[in-house]
N, C-alpha and C positions, 0 to 999 in steps of 0.2 A: 663551757667554759677555757675552755683551751682558746677558742677566736674571741671567747672576751679580754682575752691577758694581752694577747695578741696585736689585736686591734687601743687597749691602751697605750700597748710601747708604742702601736708607731703611728702613738698623737705628741704627737713636731712641739717644744714651747715657743716658743717668742727669742726666749733670750737665744736658744737656732735656731735662731730664721724658720722657721716652723709656726700655727694657725690655734694655737690655743694658747691658755694661761694656764698660767700652774692651780690657781683655781679651781679653774671649771675639770682640768684635768683630773683633779679629786673630786670634786659631783660625781665624775665620769665612774671613777674608781666608786666614789659608795654603793650608784644607783648598782652598778654592774659585780661590787656583792651580795647586794643581796636580792637580783638572777641566781646566782654560782649557788649561796643559800637554801634557799627554794629548790633549786640542783639536786643540793644534797638531800636535803630535808628529803624529800619525792622517794631518793634513790634507797633511801635506808627506813623509807616507809612497802616503797617496792617490793623491798627483803625479809621486811617481817610476814608480809601477807605472802610472800612467798615460800619461809619456814611452816606458818600457820597453814598452808593447802598443804603441805608435802604429808607437816604431821598429821592431816585429817586421811591422807591420803594413804597412808601407815594403816590409820586404825582402819583400814575399811578394806587393808587388803590382808586383814588376820581376819576380818567375822566382815562380808562386806554384808549382812544379810541383818544385820544386831538390831539400828534402825529401820532398819523397820521395820522387823519382827515388834522390839517393840509400839508402835506406832500403829503396828497393823490388831493388833492387842487390845490399843486403846481405844482405840474405831471402836473393835467387833464389844465391849462393855460397855461403854458411850450409846450402840443401835441396841443394842440386850436392855439398859439403863433400861430405851427410851420405849422399844417395840415391848418389856416390860418381856421378853422372851430369858430360855434357863435357864441354872438351877437355880441361881441370884437373887430376878428378877422376874420370875414366871410364877 
């Protein structure tokens, strides 16, 4: 974003002996604004994703096997139903 700003500052206008018109610099600025907005949006999304990952890690630190145990119980129940095993399905 700083390089975009520096590039715009380096565009000297015809009035000052440069190679750019006012309209041309305005067009470049609008393009740079769109790119800067994409940077800001990407940064925000990455920050939100990082917060979500840290929150998930905190939950796993408290009980790392909780998700596994839930999936394991569900799998055993499905297998028992399929094979007709256990107290409920046997």
